[in-house]
C-alpha positions as CSV (number, residue, x, y, z in Angstrom):
1,M,44.0,-13.3,23.6
2,K,46.5,-14.5,26.2
3,V,49.9,-15.8,25.1
4,Y,51.8,-18.4,27.2
5,S,55.4,-19.5,27.3
6,I,57.7,-21.7,29.2
7,E,61.0,-20.1,30.2
8,L,63.9,-22.5,30.3
9,C,66.8,-21.2,32.3
10,P,69.7,-23.8,32.1
11,R,72.3,-23.7,34.9
12,A,75.1,-24.0,32.5
13,P,75.8,-21.3,29.8
14,I,73.8,-21.8,26.6
15,D,75.1,-21.4,23.1
16,R,73.0,-18.4,21.9
17,D,73.8,-19.4,18.3
18,D,73.0,-23.2,18.6
19,P,72.1,-24.3,15.0
20,V,68.7,-25.6,16.2
21,L,67.8,-23.7,19.4
22,W,69.0,-20.1,18.6
23,P,65.5,-18.9,17.6
24,L,64.2,-19.7,21.1
25,G,67.0,-17.9,22.8
26,R,66.3,-14.6,24.7
27,D,68.7,-12.2,26.5
28,E,66.6,-10.2,29.0
29,E,66.6,-9.2,32.6
30,P,65.9,-12.4,34.6
31,L,62.5,-12.8,36.4
32,H,64.5,-13.7,39.6
33,P,68.0,-12.7,40.7
34,A,69.1,-16.3,40.8
35,L,68.1,-16.9,37.1
36,P,70.4,-16.2,34.1
37,R,69.8,-13.5,31.5
38,L,70.1,-16.0,28.6
39,R,67.4,-18.4,28.4
40,Y,65.0,-20.3,26.1
41,R,61.4,-19.2,25.5
42,L,59.1,-21.8,24.2
43,P,55.6,-20.7,23.2
44,V,52.7,-22.8,24.6
45,P,49.3,-22.7,22.9
46,P,46.6,-21.4,25.2
47,S,44.7,-24.7,24.7
48,S,47.7,-26.6,26.3
49,Q,48.7,-24.2,29.1
50,V,46.9,-26.1,31.9
51,A,48.2,-29.4,30.8
52,V,51.8,-28.1,30.4
53,V,51.8,-26.5,33.9
54,M,50.4,-29.7,35.5
55,A,53.0,-31.8,33.8
56,I,55.9,-29.6,34.9
57,Q,54.6,-29.5,38.5
58,Q,54.1,-33.3,38.6
59,Q,57.4,-34.3,36.8
60,V,59.9,-31.6,37.9
61,P,58.3,-29.6,40.8
62,H,61.7,-28.5,41.9
63,L,62.2,-26.7,38.7
64,W,58.9,-24.8,38.8
65,F,59.4,-21.2,39.5
66,G,55.8,-20.1,39.1
67,E,53.6,-18.1,36.8
68,T,53.9,-14.4,36.1
69,E,51.9,-12.0,34.0
70,R,53.9,-10.1,31.4
71,E,53.3,-7.1,29.2
72,A,51.9,-7.5,25.7
73,G,54.6,-8.3,23.2
74,Y,57.0,-9.9,25.7
75,M,57.5,-13.0,23.5
76,G,59.9,-10.9,21.4
77,V,61.6,-12.2,18.3
78,P,64.9,-14.0,17.7
79,D,67.9,-11.9,17.3
80,R,68.3,-12.7,13.6
81,K,70.6,-9.9,12.7
82,G,72.9,-10.6,15.7
83,H,72.8,-14.3,14.9
84,R,73.9,-13.8,11.3
85,E,76.7,-11.5,12.4
86,R,77.9,-13.9,15.1
87,V,78.0,-17.0,12.8
88,R,79.1,-15.2,9.6
89,G,82.2,-17.0,8.4
90,S,82.0,-19.8,11.0
91,S,82.1,-23.4,10.1
92,R,78.9,-24.3,12.0
93,R,76.7,-26.9,10.4
C-alpha cells in the first residue's frame, strides 16, 4: 500500500518544538538544495491524494515542487525523546 504526504517547507525558520505542530516536524536532507532541512510532513490518505495534489496545483501552483517516490518507512516518527529534552523545564503551554 502506498503512503502519501505533503512536505511543507516554510521559508522562515520553524519552531521544532511548537506545542501543536512538533509531531509533524522532520529534520532530514532536503529534497532540493533550495529547501530547508526542517519541515513539516503531513500524511495524506491514499483516497485523497489526487484531490490534494489538484488543490495545491490550482490554488498555489508556485509552491508545488512536484512528486517524488520515497523508500518504505520514509514517514518517520516524531522526535519524542528530543522534544521532551528540549522542552523539559520550559514554561511552554
